[in-house]
C-alpha positions in Angstrom: 9.8 -1.9 27.6 6.9 -4.2 27.0 6.1 -4.8 23.5 2.3 -4.9 22.5 0.7 -7.2 19.8 -0.4 -3.7 17.9 3.2 -2.5 17.7 4.1 -5.8 16.1 1.3 -5.8 13.7 2.1 -2.1 12.8 5.7 -3.1 12.2 5.1 -6.1 10.1 2.7 -4.2 8.0 5.2 -1.8 7.4 8.0 -4.0 6.4 6.5 -7.3 5.5 9.0 -8.9 7.9 8.3 -12.2 9.8 6.7 -12.1 13.2 9.5 -12.8 15.3 12.1 -10.9 13.3 10.0 -7.7 14.0 9.4 -8.4 17.7 13.1 -9.0 18.3 13.8 -5.9 16.5 11.3 -3.7 18.5 12.9 -5.5 21.8 16.4 -4.6 20.7 15.2 -1.1 19.9 13.1 -0.5 23.0 10.0 0.1 20.9 11.3 2.7 18.6 9.6 2.1 15.4 12.1 3.9 13.1 15.0 2.2 14.5 13.5 -1.1 14.5 12.7 -0.5 10.6 16.5 0.3 10.1 17.7 -2.9 12.0 15.2 -5.0 9.9 16.5 -3.4 6.9 20.3 -4.1 7.9 19.4 -7.7 8.8 17.3 -8.0 5.7 20.6 -7.3 3.7 22.5 -9.8 5.6 19.8 -12.4 5.2 20.0 -11.6 1.5 23.9 -12.1 1.4 23.5 -15.5 3.1 21.1 -16.6 0.5 22.9 -15.3 -2.6 24.7 -18.4 -3.2 21.7 -20.8 -3.3 20.4 -21.7 -6.6 17.4 -20.0 -8.0 15.8 -21.7 -10.9 12.1 -21.4 -10.5 10.0 -18.1 -10.7 8.1 -16.1 -13.2 8.4 -14.3 -16.5 6.6 -10.9 -16.3 5.4 -9.2 -19.6 4.3 -5.6 -19.9 3.1 -3.8 -23.2 2.3 0.0 -23.5 1.9 1.6 -26.7 4.7 0.3 -29.0 6.8 -0.9 -26.3 7.2 -4.3 -24.7 9.2 -5.7 -22.2 9.6 -9.4 -20.7 11.5 -9.9 -17.3 12.5 -13.1 -15.8 12.7 -13.2 -12.0 13.9 -16.6 -10.5 13.3 -17.9 -6.9 14.3 -21.3 -5.2 11.0 -22.9 -5.3 7.7 -22.9 -7.5 5.9 -21.9 -4.4 7.1 -18.6 -4.3 5.9 -18.1 -7.8 2.2 -18.5 -6.4 2.9 -15.9 -3.6 0.8 -12.8 -4.2 3.8 -10.7 -2.9 6.3 -12.1 -5.4 3.7 -11.7 -8.1 3.3 -8.0 -7.3 6.9 -7.5 -7.2 7.1 -9.2 -10.6 4.2 -7.1 -12.1 5.8 -3.8 -10.6 9.2 -4.4 -12.2 7.7 -5.1 -15.4 5.9 -1.9 -15.3 9.3 -0.3 -14.5 11.1 -1.9 -17.2 8.9 0.0 -19.7 10.8 3.0 -19.1 14.3 1.8 -19.6 16.7 0.1 -21.7 16.3 -3.8 -22.2 19.4 -4.9 -20.3 19.5 -6.3 -16.7 21.9 -3.6 -15.5 19.8 -0.7 -16.5 16.7 -2.4 -15.1 18.3 -3.0 -11.5 19.0 0.5 -11.4 15.8 2.0 -12.3 13.7 3.7 -9.9 10.6 2.0 -8.2 9.0 4.7 -5.9 12.3 5.7 -4.2 14.2 2.3 -4.3 16.1 0.7 -7.2 14.6 -2.5 -8.5 17.8 -4.2 -7.2 17.0 -2.7 -3.6 13.4 -3.9 -3.9 14.4 -7.5 -4.9 16.9 -7.6 -2.1 14.1 -6.4 0.4 11.8 -9.0 -0.8 14.7 -11.9 -0.2 14.1 -10.8 3.5 10.5 -11.0 3.4 9.9 -14.2 1.5 13.1 -16.0 2.6 14.3 -17.4 -0.4 17.0 -16.3 -2.8 15.5 -14.2 -5.7 17.4 -12.9 -8.8 16.5 -10.8 -11.7 17.8 -13.2 -14.6 16.9 -11.5 -17.9 15.2 -8.6 -19.5 14.0 -7.9 -22.9 12.5 -4.8 -24.8 11.0 -4.4 -28.1 9.6 -1.3 -29.9 7.4 -1.4 -32.9 4.0 0.1 -34.3 2.3 -3.0 -32.8 3.4 -4.9 -29.9 1.4 -8.0 -28.4 2.4 -10.4 -25.7 1.7 -14.2 -24.7 2.1 -15.9 -21.4 2.0 -19.5 -21.4 0.9 -21.4 -18.3 -0.2 -18.0 -16.7 0.1 -17.9 -12.7 -1.5 -14.4 -12.9 -2.5 -11.7 -15.6 0.9 -11.1 -17.6 3.1 -13.4 -15.8 3.7 -17.1 -16.0 6.6 -19.9 -16.8 6.9 -18.5 -20.4 6.5 -15.0 -22.0 6.5 -14.1 -25.6 6.4 -10.7 -27.3 5.7 -10.0 -31.0 
C-alpha cells in the first residue's frame, strides 16, 4: 500500500512523532491509522526506556497559583534547548496546573490524571516526541490565605530556571 503525505501529516499531528517514525509505522501497519498509533506508542515506550539512563540536569521549574494553593514543579531534560521548546513548555504548564489538585509529593503527582493519561504517561510520551530523557524531579505545594509566586530567568509565563512560592 502506498502511504500518502496527507496520511503522514495526519498521524504526525495526532501523535507528535517524527516524520520518518510515522512513515515507518504506517508502512508496517499497511496504512491502518489506529494500529500505527499503537505501534508508535509501543516504540515510544521503548525509546523512553533506552533514554532513561541518560542524565537530565537542565529543564524548567513551573509554578501555578490558584486561590490559596500554590505549586512548584521541576521537570528536567538533557539540554537547555528543550526548555525553549513550546511543546515542552506546554507540558510543564499543564503538569503544574494538574499539580494544584494533588498532594505535594512527586509520586502523587505522577499518578495524577491529565485528560485520560497520568502525568507519568504524559512525560514518557514526550520523551519519544522530544527525543531526550525527561524526568519529573520535584514537586512542592503550599496552602495559605494568600499565595504568590516568582519565577527568575523566565522562559515563558509561570516557568523558568528558579521558582519561588510565598
